[in-house]
C-alpha positions as a Markdown table, in Angstrom:
| # | Residue | x | y | z |
|---|---|---|---|---|
| 1 | Met | -18.0 | 9.4 | -19.5 |
| 2 | Pro | -15.3 | 11.6 | -18.0 |
| 3 | Phe | -11.7 | 11.3 | -19.3 |
| 4 | Ser | -10.8 | 9.2 | -16.3 |
| 5 | Gln | -12.9 | 7.6 | -13.6 |
| 6 | Leu | -11.8 | 5.7 | -10.5 |
| 7 | Glu | -13.1 | 2.2 | -10.7 |
| 8 | Val | -11.1 | 0.1 | -8.2 |
| 9 | Glu | -8.9 | 1.0 | -5.3 |
| 10 | Gly | -7.1 | -0.6 | -2.4 |
| 11 | His | -5.0 | 0.3 | 0.7 |
| 12 | Asn | -2.4 | -1.7 | 2.4 |
| 13 | Ile | -0.1 | -1.2 | 5.4 |
| 14 | Val | 3.3 | -3.0 | 5.0 |
| 15 | Ile | 5.5 | -3.2 | 8.1 |
| 16 | Val | 9.0 | -4.7 | 8.0 |
| 17 | Gly | 10.2 | -6.2 | 11.2 |
| 18 | Ser | 10.7 | -9.5 | 13.0 |
| 19 | Phe | 7.6 | -11.6 | 13.5 |
| 20 | Asn | 6.4 | -15.0 | 14.5 |
| 21 | Pro | 3.7 | -15.7 | 11.9 |
| 22 | Gln | 2.0 | -18.4 | 13.9 |
| 23 | Ile | 0.8 | -15.9 | 16.5 |
| 24 | Phe | -1.2 | -13.9 | 14.0 |
| 25 | Gln | -4.3 | -16.1 | 13.7 |
| 26 | Pro | -8.0 | -14.9 | 13.7 |
| 27 | Ala | -8.5 | -16.3 | 17.2 |
| 28 | Trp | -5.6 | -14.2 | 18.6 |
| 29 | Phe | -7.1 | -11.0 | 17.2 |
| 30 | Ala | -10.5 | -11.9 | 18.7 |
| 31 | Asn | -9.0 | -12.8 | 22.1 |
| 32 | Glu | -7.2 | -9.5 | 22.2 |
| 33 | Gly | -10.4 | -7.6 | 21.3 |
| 34 | Leu | -9.1 | -6.4 | 17.9 |
| 35 | Ile | -11.8 | -8.1 | 15.9 |
| 36 | Arg | -15.2 | -9.6 | 16.9 |
| 37 | Lys | -15.4 | -13.2 | 17.7 |
| 38 | Gly | -17.8 | -13.7 | 14.8 |
| 39 | Glu | -15.3 | -12.3 | 12.4 |
| 40 | Ser | -12.7 | -14.7 | 13.8 |
| 41 | Glu | -15.0 | -17.7 | 13.3 |
| 42 | Thr | -15.9 | -16.8 | 9.7 |
| 43 | Ala | -12.4 | -15.9 | 8.6 |
| 44 | Thr | -11.0 | -17.7 | 5.6 |
| 45 | Ile | -7.6 | -19.2 | 6.5 |
| 46 | Asp | -5.2 | -19.8 | 3.7 |
| 47 | Ile | -2.3 | -21.1 | 5.7 |
| 48 | Val | -0.9 | -21.0 | 9.2 |
| 49 | His | 2.7 | -22.0 | 9.4 |
| 50 | Asn | 5.9 | -21.0 | 11.2 |
| 51 | Arg | 7.0 | -19.3 | 8.0 |
| 52 | Ile | 3.8 | -17.7 | 6.9 |
| 53 | Thr | 0.2 | -17.0 | 8.0 |
| 54 | Ser | -2.4 | -15.7 | 5.6 |
| 55 | Phe | -6.2 | -15.2 | 6.1 |
| 56 | Ser | -9.1 | -13.0 | 5.1 |
| 57 | Ala | -11.7 | -11.6 | 7.5 |
| 58 | Glu | -14.7 | -9.4 | 7.1 |
| 59 | Phe | -13.0 | -6.2 | 6.3 |
| 60 | Phe | -9.3 | -7.0 | 5.8 |
| 61 | Arg | -6.7 | -9.4 | 4.6 |
| 62 | Leu | -3.6 | -10.3 | 6.5 |
| 63 | Glu | -0.4 | -11.9 | 5.5 |
| 64 | Val | 2.6 | -12.4 | 7.8 |
| 65 | Thr | 6.1 | -13.8 | 7.1 |
| 66 | Ser | 9.1 | -13.7 | 9.4 |
| 67 | Asp | 10.1 | -10.3 | 8.2 |
| 68 | Arg | 6.9 | -8.6 | 6.9 |
| 69 | Ile | 3.3 | -8.1 | 7.8 |
| 70 | Ile | 0.7 | -6.8 | 5.4 |
| 71 | Phe | -2.8 | -5.4 | 6.4 |
| 72 | Ala | -4.9 | -4.8 | 3.3 |
| 73 | Ala | -8.4 | -3.6 | 2.5 |
| 74 | Thr | -10.2 | -2.9 | -0.8 |
| 75 | Gln | -13.1 | -0.7 | 0.3 |
| 76 | Arg | -12.7 | 2.9 | 1.4 |
| 77 | Gln | -15.0 | 2.5 | 4.4 |
| 78 | Phe | -12.6 | 0.0 | 5.9 |
| 79 | Tyr | -9.4 | 2.1 | 5.6 |
| 80 | Glu | -9.8 | 3.6 | 9.0 |
| 81 | Pro | -10.6 | 0.3 | 10.7 |
| 82 | Leu | -7.5 | -1.1 | 8.9 |
| 83 | Arg | -5.3 | 1.5 | 10.5 |
| 84 | Asp | -6.9 | 0.9 | 13.9 |
| 85 | Leu | -6.2 | -2.8 | 13.6 |
| 86 | Ala | -2.5 | -2.2 | 12.8 |
| 87 | Leu | -2.3 | 0.3 | 15.7 |
| 88 | Gly | -4.0 | -2.1 | 18.1 |
| 89 | Thr | -1.8 | -5.0 | 17.1 |
| 90 | Phe | 1.4 | -3.3 | 17.9 |
| 91 | Arg | 0.2 | -1.5 | 20.9 |
| 92 | Ile | -0.2 | -5.0 | 22.3 |
| 93 | Leu | 3.0 | -6.4 | 20.7 |
| 94 | Lys | 4.9 | -3.2 | 21.6 |
| 95 | His | 8.3 | -5.0 | 21.9 |
| 96 | Thr | 8.2 | -6.4 | 18.4 |
| 97 | Pro | 11.2 | -5.1 | 16.4 |
| 98 | Leu | 9.9 | -2.9 | 13.6 |
| 99 | Phe | 12.1 | -1.1 | 11.1 |
| 100 | Ser | 10.0 | 0.5 | 8.4 |
| 101 | Ile | 6.4 | 1.0 | 7.2 |
| 102 | Gly | 4.7 | 1.6 | 3.8 |
| 103 | Leu | 1.3 | 3.2 | 3.6 |
| 104 | Asn | 0.4 | 2.1 | 0.1 |
| 105 | Met | -2.5 | 2.8 | -2.2 |
| 106 | Asp | -3.6 | 1.4 | -5.6 |
| 107 | Phe | -5.9 | 3.3 | -7.9 |
| 108 | His | -7.4 | 1.7 | -11.0 |
| 109 | Phe | -8.8 | 4.4 | -13.3 |
| 110 | Lys | -11.1 | 3.6 | -16.2 |
| 111 | Met | -10.2 | 5.8 | -19.2 |
| 112 | Glu | -12.9 | 7.0 | -21.6 |
| 113 | Ser | -11.2 | 5.1 | -24.4 |
| 114 | Glu | -8.2 | 3.1 | -25.4 |
| 115 | Glu | -6.8 | 6.2 | -26.9 |
| 116 | Ala | -7.2 | 8.1 | -23.6 |
| 117 | Gly | -5.1 | 5.4 | -21.9 |
| 118 | His | -2.4 | 5.8 | -24.5 |
| 119 | Leu | -2.3 | 9.6 | -23.9 |
| 120 | Ile | -1.3 | 8.9 | -20.3 |
| 121 | Gly | 1.5 | 6.7 | -21.5 |
| 122 | Asp | 2.6 | 9.3 | -24.0 |
| 123 | Lys | 2.6 | 12.0 | -21.4 |
| 124 | Leu | 4.7 | 10.0 | -18.9 |
| 125 | Ala | 6.9 | 8.2 | -21.4 |
| 126 | Pro | 7.1 | 10.1 | -24.7 |
| 127 | Lys | 7.7 | 7.8 | -27.7 |
| 128 | Glu | 10.0 | 10.2 | -29.6 |
| 129 | Pro | 13.3 | 9.0 | -27.9 |
| 130 | Trp | 12.4 | 5.4 | -28.9 |
| 131 | Lys | 12.2 | 6.0 | -32.6 |
| 132 | Gly | 14.5 | 3.6 | -34.4 |
| 133 | Leu | 14.9 | 1.6 | -31.3 |
| 134 | Leu | 11.5 | -0.1 | -30.8 |
| 135 | Glu | 8.6 | -0.8 | -33.1 |
| 136 | Lys | 5.4 | 0.8 | -31.7 |
| 137 | Pro | 6.7 | 1.4 | -28.2 |
| 138 | Gly | 4.1 | 1.7 | -25.4 |
| 139 | Leu | 4.1 | 2.1 | -21.7 |
| 140 | Ser | 4.4 | -1.2 | -19.9 |
| 141 | Ser | 5.5 | -0.1 | -16.5 |
| 142 | Leu | 7.0 | 3.2 | -15.1 |
| 143 | Ser | 8.4 | 3.7 | -11.6 |
| 144 | Leu | 9.6 | 6.9 | -10.1 |
| 145 | Arg | 11.1 | 7.5 | -6.7 |
| 146 | Gly | 11.1 | 10.9 | -4.9 |
| 147 | Leu | 12.3 | 12.3 | -1.6 |
| 148 | Arg | 9.9 | 12.5 | 1.2 |
| 149 | Pro | 8.0 | 15.9 | 1.4 |
| 150 | Asp | 8.2 | 15.8 | 5.2 |
| 151 | Ser | 10.8 | 15.4 | 8.0 |
| 152 | Asn | 10.6 | 11.6 | 8.0 |
| 153 | Glu | 13.2 | 9.3 | 6.4 |
| 154 | Gly | 12.1 | 7.2 | 3.4 |
| 155 | Ala | 10.7 | 7.9 | 0.0 |
| 156 | Val | 7.6 | 8.2 | -2.1 |
| 157 | Ile | 7.5 | 5.7 | -5.0 |
| 158 | Val | 5.0 | 6.0 | -7.8 |
| 159 | Lys | 4.3 | 3.2 | -10.3 |
| 160 | Val | 2.1 | 3.5 | -13.4 |
| 161 | Glu | 1.1 | 0.7 | -15.7 |
| 162 | Pro | -1.9 | -0.7 | -17.6 |
| 163 | Ser | -4.6 | -2.0 | -15.2 |
| 164 | Ala | -5.2 | -5.7 | -15.2 |
| 165 | His | -8.6 | -5.3 | -13.7 |
| 166 | Val | -10.2 | -2.4 | -15.7 |
| 167 | Lys | -10.7 | -2.3 | -19.5 |
| 168 | Phe | -8.8 | 0.7 | -20.9 |
| 169 | Gly | -7.6 | 1.2 | -17.4 |
| 170 | Val | -4.5 | 2.7 | -15.8 |
| 171 | Leu | -3.1 | 1.6 | -12.5 |
| 172 | Val | -1.4 | 4.1 | -10.3 |
| 173 | Ser | 0.3 | 2.6 | -7.2 |
| 174 | Ile | 1.8 | 4.8 | -4.5 |
| 175 | Asn | 4.3 | 3.4 | -2.0 |
| 176 | Asp | 4.5 | 6.0 | 0.8 |
| 177 | His | 7.6 | 4.5 | 2.6 |
| 178 | Tyr | 8.9 | 5.5 | 6.0 |
| 179 | Thr | 12.2 | 4.2 | 7.5 |
| 180 | Leu | 13.2 | 4.5 | 11.1 |
| 181 | Leu | 16.7 | 5.9 | 11.3 |
| 182 | Glu | 18.8 | 7.1 | 14.2 |
| 183 | Arg | 19.4 | 10.7 | 13.3 |
| 184 | Ile | 23.1 | 10.9 | 14.4 |
| 185 | Thr | 24.5 | 7.6 | 13.1 |
| 186 | Gly | 22.0 | 7.0 | 10.3 |
| 187 | Lys | 21.6 | 3.4 | 11.4 |
| 188 | Thr | 18.2 | 1.7 | 11.1 |
| 189 | Ile | 16.6 | 1.4 | 14.5 |
| 190 | Ser | 13.7 | -0.8 | 15.6 |
| 191 | Gly | 10.7 | 0.1 | 17.7 |
| 192 | Ala | 7.0 | -0.1 | 17.7 |
| 193 | Asp | 6.7 | 3.5 | 19.0 |
| 194 | Gly | 8.0 | 5.1 | 15.9 |
| 195 | Ile | 5.8 | 3.0 | 13.6 |
| 196 | Leu | 2.7 | 3.7 | 15.8 |
| 197 | Gln | 3.5 | 7.5 | 15.6 |
| 198 | Ile | 3.6 | 7.4 | 11.8 |
| 199 | Leu | 0.3 | 5.6 | 11.7 |
| 200 | Glu | -1.2 | 8.1 | 14.1 |
| 201 | Asp | 0.3 | 11.3 | 12.7 |
| 202 | Ser | 0.9 | 10.7 | 9.0 |
| 203 | Trp | -2.1 | 8.5 | 8.0 |
| 204 | Ser | -4.5 | 11.2 | 6.7 |
| 205 | Glu | -1.8 | 13.3 | 5.0 |
| 206 | Ser | -0.4 | 10.2 | 3.3 |
| 207 | Gln | -3.9 | 9.3 | 1.9 |
| 208 | Lys | -4.4 | 12.9 | 0.6 |
| 209 | Arg | -1.0 | 13.0 | -1.0 |
| 210 | Ser | -1.5 | 9.6 | -2.7 |
| 211 | Glu | -4.9 | 10.6 | -4.1 |
| 212 | Met | -3.6 | 13.9 | -5.3 |
| 213 | Ile | -0.7 | 12.2 | -7.1 |
| 214 | Ala | -2.9 | 9.5 | -8.7 |
| 215 | Lys | -5.5 | 12.0 | -9.9 |
| 216 | Lys | -2.9 | 14.3 | -11.3 |
| 217 | Ile | -1.3 | 11.6 | -13.3 |
| 218 | Val | -4.6 | 10.6 | -15.1 |
| 219 | Glu | -5.7 | 14.2 | -15.7 |
| 220 | Lys | -6.4 | 15.3 | -19.3 |
| 221 | Asp | -3.9 | 18.1 | -20.2 |
């Protein structure tokens, strides 16, 4: 087995804005041509309420509250359809106030041994500074925030912790966060157009960057 091997992954799009959760039901998506009628009829609905709607369909999961909507998929072949679903939704609801978006990826790597997992923890959080402070210190969770590498406002946030799904696993989560700001005043602005442009222009590069970061973290030195 290689030093690290990707076992489980997931992608989600988180958009912060102002929403009416009751609108976002499977039947609405089908009526608007965003999913097939059959997908709508077989969707598993968790809850539909004026404060939250949550359901799972064939290739995605959706959760909406009054200030946040999450589109999620757990299989790589559905990542592009997930983006198309988000694009289609807010091309229709183009007057919805939207403020920020996160293109987020989770990577669960299986390490070749328990010791290999500890090596990643030692690389990112050396134990030497903790001598005399903690008994047998080990990485529980590490989060780092960096400036965006492009002209957009926002940040890239990386979180590393033991995987809850993979034995001897390491979870690397990437939050590729974009905020809509008015350039002159620095105030947060709302608008579907800016979010749609990010989904169209930055999607592929965001995925490549997230995958590069995750793989680099679990590399054997």
